[in-house]
N, C-alpha and C positions, 0 to 999 in steps of 0.2 A: 394407336398406342396399345401394345400388348399388355394385358393384365397378367399379374403373377398368378400362377396356378394355385387354386385353393387347396390348402392342406387341412385335412380333417383334424379337428381337435377333440379332446375328451368331451363327453356329454356331461353337463352339469344341470342339476335342478336349480330353478330360480329360487333364491332365498326370499324370506318374507320381506327383508330390506337388505340393501347392500351394506356390508360391514363398515363401521367407522372406528373400530378398535380391535386390538389383538384378542380381546375376550370374545367379541362377536365372531371373529375368524375361527377361534377354537371351537365355538359351538357349531360351526358349519363343517368342522373337520378339515379346514384349510391350514396347512403349515406355512404357506407363503402366498403372496399375491402374484399374479402375472402382470397386472396393470394397476397402477395407482392413479386415480383421478383427483386433481386438486382444483377446487372451485371457489370463486369469490361469493357465491350465493350459499345460503343455508341449503342443506340437503333435504329436498322434498321429493318423495318417490312418486313423481307425477311426470307424464310425458312432456309437459311444458318446460321442464327443467332439464337443461342440456346434459349435465353430468349424469343424472338419473337415466335419461334416455340412452345415452351411449354406453353407460355401465350395464344396463339390462341387455343391450344388444350384444355386447362383448360376452356376457355370461351365456346368452343364447347360443353363441358360437364356441362355447367351451373354455372361456378364459375367466380366471378368478379375479374379481375386481373389488377394490376397496375405494372409499371416498374420504377425502379430508376436506371438510368444508370450512371456509373462512379461517384458515390457520393464522397464527401469529407470524409476522414477517420479519421479526427481529431475532428469531431463534429457529433452528431446524427441528426442535423437539416435536412439535405437532405433526409435521410432515413425516417424521421418522417413526411414529408410534406403532405402525403396523409392519415395520421392517422394509427392507429393500425389495422392490418388485422384481420379478424375473426378467421382464421384457422392457418396459418403459413407463414413464410418468406422463400423463396428459394434464395440461394446465389450461384453465379457462378463467377469464375475469368474471364470468357469469353472464346473465341475460342482457346486461347493459355494458357498454364501454364504461370502465371504472371512472373516468373523468366526468362523463355525463351523469353517472350515479351520484357523484359528489357535488357537482356545481350546476347552478342555474344558468339561464341564458345570459345573465348579467354577471357571471363569474362569481356569484355569491355562494357560500358553502350551504349545502342542503342540511337540514336538521334531522332527516330520517332516511331510512332505507327499507323499502317494502320487501326486500329479499332477505331480511335479517330478523331473527326472533325479536319480538317486541318492537319491530320497526326502527331499531336503533341505528344511528349513523356511526361511521368510523370503524366498522368491523372488517373492512377490506382496505388495502392501500391504494393510493393513486397509482395508475399504470400497473395494475395488479398482475398482468401477464409477465411483466419484467420482474417485479418483486418476487412473485411466487417461483419463477424459474430460478432466481438466485438462491432461494431457500432450498429448493429441491437439489440444486447443484451442491450446496453445502452438506446436505444430508446424505446424498448418494453420488459421490464423485464418479464420473464416467458413465452414468446412466443416461440413455437417450431421453430427452425431454421434448415433447411435442406440444405446440400451442394449438388451440382451437377456440371456437366461439366467435362472437360478434366483434370483440375488440381486436383479436389477432387477424381475423378474416378481412376486416375493412382497413387494417393498417398493414397489409401484406407488402405493399410497395411504398415508395416515398409518398407522403401525404401531408396535407395541411392540418396542423393542430391548433384549434381555436383557442385553447386555454393558455398557450404560450405565444400565439400569433406568429407561428414559425412553421417552416417546412421541416418535417422530421423524416429520417430514413426509415426503412422497413423495421417493424417491431422485431422481426427475426434477428436482425443484426444488433439492435439495442439490448435484446434479452439474452443473446448468446444461446438461444434454444437450438435444438437439432433441426427442427423443421416446423412448418405450419401446415395443418390440415385446414384448408379454407372451404367455406360453403358448408353444405349439409354433409357431414363426414361419415355416415354409417358405412358405406362401402370402403372408403379410404382407410378408416381405422381398423377394419377387419383385415384388409390387405396389408396394412402396416404390422399388425400383430402376427399375422401368418408369416410375413417376411422375417421379422425379428426372431420368431420361434425357429425358423429354418436356419438363420445365421447361428443360433446357439447350438444347433445340432452338431454332432461329431464330424459330419462331412465338411463343415466349414472351419473346423478348429485350426487346421494347419495355417490357413491364411489369417485367421482372426488372432492368433497368438502375437502377431506383429501389430502394435497399435496403429501405425500408419496404414498398413494393409487393411486393418479392421475399419478405419474411417473411410477408406476408398470403397470397400465393399458396401458399407452402409449408404454412402452417397449414391453409388450405382443402383442400389436396391430402391432407395427413395425415388430416384428419377424415373422408375418404372411404374409408380403408383399415381393414378389420377388424383387431382385435387391437392397437390403438395407444393409448398414453396421451400426451397433449400438454397443454401449458399454454396456455390461450387465454382467450376471453371468451364470453359467453352466445351471441353471434351466430355462434360457430364450431361450436356443437353441431349434429351432422348433423340435417337437417330430416326430418320425417316419422317419427321414432322416439319411442317412449316413453322417458322418462328417469328413472333411479333417482337420487334425491338423497341423497347420503351426508352424514352430519354433518360440519360444518366442522372443520378441524384445531384451531381455537381452542376450539370447543365441546368437542372430545374432550380437550383439555388440561385443561379445567375439570371435566369429568365422565368419569372413566375408564370408566364403564359404557357410554358411547356407542361405545367400541371394539367391544363385543360386537355392537351393532346394525350398525355399519359392516361388520364381518366377515361377518355373516349376509347383508347386502345384496350384499357382494362375491361370496360363494358363489352367490347367486341370479343375479347378473350373469354369472358365469363359466359356470354350468351351463345356464341357460335360453337364453342366446344371442340374445335379441331386443331388448335394451335398450341404450341408451347410459347412461352413469353420469357424474355430476359430483360434485366435492368442492371447496368453497371452501377456500383455504389462503392466508391473508394477503390480498394484493391480487390473487392469481392464482386462476384457476378450472381445476382439473384436469378434463380431459375424457377419458373412457374410451369408445372406440368399442366396439360389440358384439364379442364374441370371434370369432375366425376359426373356421370349421367344421372346420378341419383337413384333412389329406390323406385322400382315400378310399383304398380298397384298391389301386386301380391306381396312385395317386400314391405310396403307401407302398412298393409293390413297386418302382417306378421309383427312388425315392430310395435304398432300401437295396440296390438292385442296381447302383448306381454303382461304378466300379472303385477302391474303397478299397484301399490297399496293406495295411491292417490292421497297420501297424507305425509306430513313431515316426519322425519326420523323420530322414533319414540324418545330419544334423549333430550329433545327440546321441551322446555317447560312453558315457554311463552309462544303466543301465536305468531305466525309469519304472515303479514298482510297479503303478500302476493299469492300465497297458497290459498287463502280464503277466497280471493277473487276468482280463481280458476277451478275451484273444487268441483263444480258440476258443469264445467264447460266441456265441449266435445270438438275436437279438431276434425274437419272434413277434408282438408286439402292443404297443400303447401304451395309456395310460390306466388308471385304476383306479376300479372301481365302489364300492369300500369306503368311500371318503371319510372315513378315520380323522381325528379332529379334530386330531391332532398332526402329521399328515403333509402335505407340500407337493404330493404328486403329483397328486391330483385337481384342485387349483387350477391346477397348471402344465400337466399333460398332458391334463386333462379327465376327467370321470367316465365318458364314453362310450368304449367299447373300440373301437380301430381296429386291425384285424388284417391281417396279411399273408396272401396266398394260400399254400396248401400248395406250389404250384409255385415260388413265389419263395423260400420257406424252403429247399426241397430244393436249389434252384440255388445258394444261398449255401453250404449244407453241402458240396455237390460242389466248389465253389471252395476251401473250407477244406481238404477232404480231399486236394486236389492241391498244397497249399502245401508247399514243401520244409521238412522237419523236423516235419511233423505226425505225432503219435504214435498217432493213432487215437481219442483221447478228446476229446469235446466237453464242456467244463466246465459249460455251462449252455444249456438251450434253454427260453426262457420270456420273461417280461416283468416289469413292476412286481409283479404277483402272477401266479405262473407259470400257474395253471390258469384264466385268464380268456380264453385264446385263443378267438376266434370267439364271444365272449359278445355277446348282442344285447339291445336294449331296444326294445319296440314302442310305448312311450309317446311322446307329443309332448313334447319337451324344453321347449317354450315354456310348457307347462301343468304341468310337474313342479316341485314345491317341495321335493323331498327332497334333502338334502345327501349322502345315501348310498343306494345301491340295495339294500343288504343289511341295514342296521340301521335301526330296532330289530327289524325282521323283513324277510326278502327280499321285494322288490317282485314281484308276479305278472307284471309286464311284462318282467322281466329273466330271461334264460335263459343258462346257460353249459354247453355240451355237454362234459362231462368225458370221455365215451367218445371223442369226436372228437379231443380233445387226446391221449389215449392212442394212438389210431391214427396221429396225426401223428408222435409219438415213435417208433413202430414203423417208420414209413416212413423216418424219419431214420436209424434204426439199420441199415436195409437198404442205405444208400448205400455203395458200394464204398470200402474204406479206413477206414470208421468201425467201431470196435470197442466203444466205450463211449459211452453217451448218459446224461448226468446232468441232473437238474433241481435246480439249486442256488438258484434264486429261491425266495422265500418262498411257501408254499402257503396259499391261503385255505381254512381248515378247513371252514367252513360249506358252501362249494361242493363240496369234496371229499366230504363226508359225504352229500351228496345222491345220489351214485352210488357205492355201496360196492364194486360190482364193478370199476369203473374205478380206484377208490382202491387196491384190492388189487393190480391190475396195476402201478400206479405204484410201490407199495412194493416189490413183488417184482422189478421189472425196471429201474427208473430212479432208484433212490436210491444215491448213491455213498457209502454208509456212514452218512450223516447227512441228515436231513430238517429243513428250517428252517420252523418255524411260529411264529406270534406271538400267544399268548394274552394277553400283556402284564400281566394281573392276574387275580385271581379274585373280587374284590369286585364284586357286581352294579352298585352305584351308580357305581363307578369305570369299569367297562366301558361303562356307558351314556354317561358323559361322553366316553369315548374313541371311541364309535361302533364298538365291537367286539362280536363274538358272545359268547354265554354261555360260562362256564367249563365247563359240561357238554359243550360241543362239543369242547373240548380233551381232556377225560377220555375221551370216546368215540373221538377220533382216536388217543390213546395206546393204547387197547385194540386197535383194529383194526390199528394199525401193528405192535404186538408180535405179534399173531396172524399177520399176513401175512409178517412177517420170519421167524417160526418156520417157516411153511409153505415158505419159500424156503431154509431152512437158512442164513440170513444173520444175522450179528451186526451189527445196525444200531441207530442211535440217533436220537432226536428232539432237536433243538436248539431249546429254547423261548426266544423273546425275551421278556424281562420288563422292566418299567419301574417305577422308584421316583419318588417326589416329584411325581406327577401331580396336577393340581387335583382336589380332592375326596378325595384319599387321606390317610388318617391313619396314625399309627404303628401303631395296632392292626390296620389293614388289612394293613400290611406284615408284622406278626408272624403274622397268620393265613396269609398266603401262604408265609412262611418255614416255618411249622409243617407245612403241607401238603407242601412239598418235603422236609422232614426226615423225615416219616413214610414217604416213598417212597424215601429214600436218594438223592435227586436233588441235585446240586450245579450250579446254573446257571452257565454260562460267558458268557451273553449278557445281562447286566444293564446297562441304561443308566439314568442319572438323567435325568429329563425336562429337555429344553431347549426353552423357548418359541420356536419358529421364527417369524420375521416372517410375517404374513399369515394364520396358521392360527387356527382357532377356539380351540385350546388356549392359544395365546399370549394371545388376547383374554380368556379366562377367568382366566388367571394374573394379568394386569394389572388386571382389574376386580374379582377376588375373588368372582365369581358364575359360575353356569352360563349356558348360552346363552339361558335364559329369564329371566335376571336375578335368580335366587334365590341368596343367599349360600351359599358352600360352604367347607369347610375348605381351608387352603392352606399347604403347606410353602414359605414365601416366602424366608426367609433361607438362605444357604449352609449354616449350621449345621443348620437343620432338614432341609434336603434331604440333607445328608451323613448325618445320623442315620438317615433312612429308607433311604438307599442301603446303609448298612453292614449293615442287617438281612438283606439278600440276598446280600451279597458273602461268599464262603467265607472261613473263618477263615484269617488270615495273608496274605490278598490285599487290598491297599489299592486303593481306587478310583484309576483312572488320573488322574494329576495333572500330567502333563508329565514330560519327561526319561526316559520309559520307551519302549523300542523297540516298534514295531508296524509292520506292512506295509501297513496301510490304515486309514482312519478307524475308530477303535476303538469299543468297546461304548457309550461315552458320546456318540458321534456319532449324532444322532437319525435315525430311519428316514425315508426319503424324500429324504435328502441324503447318501447314500453313493455310491460309484462306480456309475454307472448306465448301462444300455445304452439307446441310442436316444434319448437325450434332447437335447434341446437345451435342453439347457438353453438334458436333457435338459435335467437338466441339464437343459439341461439339461438344462437341464438337464438334465439328464438323468441312475439310481440302482441300484446293485447291491444285491442284490435288495431290493425293498420288503417291508415287513411287511404281509402281506396281511390 
């Protein structure tokens, strides 16, 4: 697929923060915006927040960007306060799917929101991508509106919606947005801005004066940009590319098992990167251009080296819980090779690991160390799975059909140097002003066990009292459906962790993430896991009841009642069945979270892959704090 030619834009200095008002625009000398970003999160000028990340990136490429954070959705006044942008508006629900942000695993209303000042709930609407698009349309008729972030990315084709127990069509059609930029959108959003800037030039005016011709021009332009979903016709499909044909929305409504096939094809489309994909939906044709290849190391170094203030916008009077969580965290890489069937990260960030250079990471640590008030402790140095920094794959992605590089057994083409990660952590610890370096992200156990010497160093030197790992379950058939390593790996990890902690004379603990109610799991499976824990005197604190997240393989299995090969599997489908399984692992006297209970971040029933997350754009997005590896 040919990329659009990069058009040089004006050079802009990075502002202290991106403007949120006309007054701030005036102080920067900006008479208008080129791009308006609307987000369901508060604006925190930190690379973990998607709107901030893409906003800074657009400014770096010469575009004037403003942010409207958590606007009212019953009036266009908030969205309109900085005027009509010249090129387009970008809309994101925020770091989480807005339905996940609002409801627990048992569909009870959450009482707080970690991405809102004061942790208050109710500052974003349900299905925020749809609601915000409507508000932007009211404020600026005819303006292109582009969706991005985890909510839009994972709902880009027909998907199962747990909160209504129904199959929904693409969020692009429900929102009536112009397009979706799916995945990590840095390259795509610059290509889009360049293309729309070109369309507004005089050379395009003759055709653009006709509204129908203008729409055709826009559609043809979007179809040349990687990482885009648009609604068009067969003649809009990029030429010269193989095309994956997904089951139509109507066929999937008639046969739930077709969602399994569609999800497998979507994973193939996302990971191989060579195909366009299409899905008929009513009288429309959804067209997915091939995924963008993502930033290379130099690009990622540049992006994460931009002058983020690492603080909430100064207009906020109350603290933002998620901002406090990631204040002194450092992202080392993007992507996850695990491909867990319940997680959104491999579909959103990619299965291939994109790592920053050691020089870039150390430069960020030095900036943090010089920040007023820094106490000397880095809360986390890692990524979606901490120990995948500098992981590499030598296989040709176009020929690889694996949804996971690590299960059912590690691919021989995939390598992850554990000793290199340990040496990176030691270099970080040598930075003047740094006293403590912690790895709070989830560890991928099978990778850690491949280098027991490096694992020993990690346990002795870089555990802040607790290490987070994600066995999820012990039943082999459930782990297979989850795409997780064997339970024997967890038992071996526990043994080594205890031995190395004793060597270091440290009282340290493993925090295992466990899951109830997963497709294929029975009550007897949960009793067996509970018995194993009881025999060892373990009382798990991180037990989440499975939530079928849109776009994931696990959600497709839940909806269809089959595994990914179409074989029927047991299913705890009703809330009563799911609650019964969950209660088998919840300590006596502790009820599952059902709303109305305080917490400082999305709690144990918020599924992995959609918690506060570093580096995402949503990374979130989206972009997730820390992923279950």
